[in-house]
Backbone as a ProteinNet text record, in pm:
[ID]
protein_1_A
[PRIMARY]
AVKRILKYLKGTLSYGLHMQPAIVGSPISLTALCDAIDDRRSTSRSAIFSGPNLISWRSRK
[TERTIARY]
9767	9722.9	9660	9714.3	9661.3	9520.1	9496.8	9363.7	9262	9301.8	9213.1	9176.3	9273.3	9249	9155.1	9180.8	9096	8953.3	8938	8805.4	8732.5	8802.6	8743.7	8699.7	8786.2	8754.2	8634	8626.3	8514	8382.8	8385.9	8265	8225.7	8311.2	8281.3	8274.3	8252.3	8247.6	8134.6	8024.5	7910.9	7924.1	8027.4	8047	8099.2	8070.8	8119.2	8120.1	8164	8166.7	8074.1	8003.8	7919.6	7980.8	8031.3	8095.8	8007.1	7979.2	7904.9	8002.5	7959.6	8051.1	8084.6	8209.6	8253.8	8236.1	8214.3	8203.9	8340.6	8342.7	8469.3	8541.9	8666.1	8747.1	8730.4	8649.4	8634.3	8761.5	8810.2	8935.1	8914.4	9022.8	9021.4	9033.1	8945.2	8947.6	8987.5	9053.6	9097.3	9031.9	8959.9	8896.2	8960.9	9004.7	9071.9	9036.7	9038.7	9020.8	9094.5	9116.4	9189.8	9127.1	9108.6	9055.1	9115.9	9105.4	9155	9069.3	8939.1	8850.5	8825.1	8786.2	8738.8	8847.9	8952.4	9050.3	9192.7	9208.1	9338.1	9434.1	9382.5	9461.3	9402.6	9485.1	9432.1	9383	9276.7	9221.7	9221.2	9280.6	9280.9	9206.1	9132.8	9055.8	9075.9	9073.7	9083.3	9001.8	8953.9	8878.8	8920.6	8936.4	8973.8	8858.4	8810.4	8699.1	8743.8	8688	8700	8558.1	8522.7	8383.2	8300.7	8189.1	8107	8151.8	8258.5	8300.2	8409.9	8385.4	8486.4	8589.4	8714.6	8821.9	8894.8	8920.1	8996	8956.7	8962.2	8940.6	9033.1	9058	9150	9114.2	9127.4	9106.7	9214.6	9275.9	9384.8	9379.2	9404.3	9409.8	9550.3
3085.2	3077	2940.3	2835.1	2700.8	2688.4	2745.5	2741.4	2811.2	2921.3	2997.6	2915.8	2847.8	2764.4	2649.3	2583.2	2471.5	2517.4	2635.1	2690.2	2717.9	2771.5	2797.2	2666	2565.9	2437.4	2371.3	2382.9	2325.9	2391.6	2520.5	2593.5	2576.6	2516.6	2503.1	2357.6	2265.4	2123.3	2091.1	2165.1	2135.2	2200.4	2278	2343.4	2242.8	2269	2179.5	2251.2	2182.1	2235.1	2152.7	2219.5	2150	2172.4	2066.8	2075.3	2007.9	2078.7	2018.8	1946.4	1837.4	1767.3	1853.4	1858.8	1934.8	1848.5	1912.9	1842.3	1783.7	1659	1592.2	1671.5	1701.9	1777.3	1927.6	1976.1	2121.3	2180	2288.1	2346.2	2424.9	2446	2536.8	2676.8	2767.6	2902.3	3003.7	3107.6	3217.5	3344.1	3412.7	3538.1	3646	3754.5	3861.1	3996.4	4099.8	4235.4	4332	4450.1	4553.5	4687.3	4774.5	4907.8	5009.5	5135.5	5245.6	5368.7	5350.6	5459.7	5558.3	5510.7	5598.6	5674.6	5608	5673.2	5668.9	5637.4	5633.5	5531	5439.1	5326.1	5202.1	5122.9	5007	4899.9	4836.1	4722.8	4605.5	4496.4	4378.9	4266.2	4190.7	4077.8	3960.3	3842.9	3723.3	3611.4	3521.9	3404.7	3286.5	3172.2	3050.4	2951.1	2903.3	2809.3	2677.4	2569.5	2437.8	2396.5	2408.8	2390.4	2499.4	2465.5	2567.4	2598.6	2536.4	2547.4	2651.4	2746.2	2845.2	2778	2779.3	2715	2816.4	2935.3	3036.5	3174.7	3274.8	3412	3502.3	3621.3	3714.6	3856.5	3950.2	4091.2	4169.1	4261.4	4338.4	4482.4	4576	4717.2	4766.1
9463.6	9325.5	9296.9	9355.2	9330.7	9387.8	9506.7	9566.7	9476.8	9419.4	9331.1	9206.9	9149.8	9031.8	9067.4	9180.5	9222.1	9251.1	9310.9	9337.5	9206.3	9108.4	8976.8	8911.7	8913.8	8852.1	8920.4	9052	9126	9084	9059.1	9020.6	8874.9	8794.6	8651.7	8606.5	8697.9	8662.4	8564.7	8571	8483.3	8345.5	8322.8	8193.4	8092	7967.3	7862.5	7728.6	7628.7	7492.8	7405.8	7317.9	7220.7	7084	7026	6894.9	6791.5	6683.5	6573.5	6482.8	6422.4	6332.2	6211	6178.6	6061.7	5937.4	5826.9	5700.1	5668.1	5627	5595.5	5488	5515.4	5420	5430.5	5527.3	5539.4	5600.3	5542.9	5592.2	5721.2	5790.4	5904.8	5847.1	5890.3	5833.6	5939.9	5896.6	5982.3	5931.3	6019.6	5984.9	6070.5	6007.8	6082.9	6023.8	6107.8	6058.5	6149.2	6097.5	6170.7	6137	6236.7	6209.7	6305.6	6268.1	6351.6	6326.7	6314.4	6274.6	6388.5	6506.1	6612.5	6685.8	6728	6814.2	6760.2	6634	6566.7	6625.8	6702.7	6751.7	6687.7	6629.5	6558	6654.8	6615.8	6688.3	6592.4	6632.7	6546	6614.9	6535.7	6586.5	6493.3	6550.4	6467	6530	6444.3	6488.9	6403.4	6466.2	6394.5	6408.2	6293.9	6288.9	6229.6	6279.6	6218.2	6182.9	6055.5	6015.5	6080.8	6146.9	6212.4	6355.6	6402.3	6542.1	6560.5	6651	6686.6	6776.1	6733.6	6808.9	6896.5	6841.9	6914.7	6864.5	6952	6909.3	6989.1	6933.6	6997.9	6956.2	7047.1	7017.6	7090.4	7019.9	7079.4	7029.7	7119.2	7082.7	7095.5
[MASK]
+++++++++++++++++++++++++++++++++++++++++++++++++++++++++++++

């Protein structure tokens, strides 16, 4: 497992994050929704933003 992680890290050294400056005093916002239209199983999604920057997202069925 350690070799696999090191191989992944070696292949992603040039990757990075681009963060835009948030407006001073802008709150962290949470956007979420849930639906069960197509197959009667609910799907929930959420996203957390700090200003214009996506910090975390999640989708679960």
